[in-house]
N, C-alpha and C positions, 0 to 999 in steps of 0.2 A: 503494499500499500503506499502511499505518499503522505508523510506526515511532516517531513521537512523540506524546505524549497529555499530557493535563493531569487531574489529580483536585484540583482547589482548594478544595472544599467542606470546611468542618469536620467531624470525626467526627460530633457530634451530628445535623446535618443529612442526612448518608449514612445514619445509623441509624434516623431518622425516615422518609426516603424508601423505605427497601427493608424496613421492619418487622423490623430484624435486628440484632444487637449484635456489636461488634468482638469476636473471640476474643483479640487482643491490644492493645488500645487504646493502651496507652503507645508503642507501635511505630509507629503511623502518624501520618506527617505530611503535610500538604497541600502539593501541589506543582503550579505553573504549568506546569513542563516535566518530562516523562518521558521519557528517551532509552532506547527499547528497547534499543539495543545495549550498554547499561550493565546490564542484565539487573535493574531496579528491583524491589523487592516492592510490590505495589499491590494494592488491594483487590478481591477476588473473592467470589461465593457460588457455592459449588458444588452439583450434585445431591444430594448427600448430606445437606444440611442447609441448607434455606433461611431458616433465622433465625440464622445466622451468618454474619458477614464476616471473611474470612481475607485474609493477606498473603501472594501468590503470586509468584514469581520470574516476569517476562515473558520467555517464550522456552520453549517446551514441551520436555521432555525424556523420551522414552519409555523404558520399563522397560529396554530392552536397550542404552542409552546407555551406553559405558564411561566417557565423562566428559562436561565441559560443552561440549565443541567444537562439538556440533550445535545449540547454543542460539541462535546468531548466525542460522541459517537457518530458524528455527521461530516466528520472532515473529508471522507472519501464516500463514494457512492458505485457500486458496482454496476457497471452498464448492463448486464445480464438480469439484473432483477429490479429496474428501476421502476417497473411497472407493478411492482408487487408491495414495495416498501410504502407505508402510507406517508412517510416524512418526505419523500420524494415524489410520489406519484401526484401529488397536487401541484407540483411546481414545474412539471415537465416542460410547460411551455417557457419557462423563465430561464431560458439558455444564456450562458454568459462565457467569456473569453478569460480565463485566469492568466495574468502575463506572469511569465516567468523567465529566468535565465538558465536554471539548473534545478536539479533537486537531489537528496541524498537516500541512499539505500544501503541496506546491509546485508552481508553474505554470510550465511550461516557456515562455520567451519568444522562443524560437528552435528550429530543429528539433533542434539537438544537446544542448539543454538547458544550454548554457553560461551563458545569462543566466536567472534564475530568480525568480519572486515568491513569497514564504512568505505564507500564509494561516493563520490560524486559525479553525476551525471549531466552530460551538457550535449549540444548538437555543434558539430564541427562546421556547418555553414550558416547556422542560425546564431547569433549572439542572444536575441530576444526571440521568444515564441509564446505560443499558449497553448494551455490546456483547456479541453471541454468541461465547461461547469455548468451547475444550476445555481440560480440564485433567488433570494427572498428577502423584502424588507419586512423584518419583525416589529411588532409594536410591543413596547414593554409598558404590562399594563399597570404599573406602579407609577411610572414617571412619565408615560406618554411619547417617550423618546423612540425614533423610528431608527432601526439598526439594520443596514444592508449586511447580509451575510450569503456565503456560499460553500458549495462542495465541490471538490474535484473527482471527475469521473474517472475510474479505473477500469481496465480491461485487462485480458489475458497476457501475460509476459510474453514478449516477443525478443529473437534474436540474442545479445548479451545478456539481456535484463533476466532471461531464464536461468543462466548462470549466475548471475548475481542475487537477484529476489528469489533463491532457491527454496524459499521455506513456503511462500503462498503464491509464487509465480504470478504476481500482479505489477501493473505499471500503469502511470496516468496516460489517459486517453489525450495523445499529443497531436495536435492539428496541424497540417499544412497550410502556408499562407494563404492557398487557394481554396482551403476549406472553411477557412474561417467566418466568413459571411454565410455560407451555405448553413452553418451550424447554428449561428445567430437567428437565422431565418426560420428555423424550424425544419429543416429538412434533412434527409437522411444523409449521415456521412460514415465512410467506412474507415476502420482503422489501418494507417498505412505503416509498413516498415522502415523503421528510421535508423540510421547507423549512429548510435550513441557513444560518445567517448566516455570511458570511464576513468576515473582518476582517484588512486587509492587514497583515503582519507578526506581530501579536498580540504578547504577552508573551514575552520570550525571554530 
């Protein structure tokens, strides 16, 4: 699964790559490590406006969530079961692009995973790219605050990712540039085989 990622590019590069502008530019700071369990705000582009980059919290909260306790369980969503999970089934139309420059994964070196090797995964020909995601704006019933949230969609591991994520065999659903608008528009997109570069340890 994908629980740690990076968005290390400067805002200007991200805006140029996606031909979009940050809604709150002063709130964005590049990061080499984003811990999903801390629910950081990271840049996304939603289906509502493909020319605007917003900062949403990692960990989707459905409209019916009473509090934030569900967020730790919705960092990722398996593409095979999106229509089965109530948390995701109600927001299938709320597609988004989750902007990234890389992600981290651990390879098990023994059967029980007591010894692991950390890898940083990036694409050789794309400094900045996007994961397929789903988003939702959750309303905090206690404060009235509207919180933008998202989940990263995962799929079966392919290529080198089958060797690295050898425990659960999963990887984030990464979109090619030509697929991004198709995804946002709600049309069918197929997983493409990508040539990931795996760096041991990476920046941490």
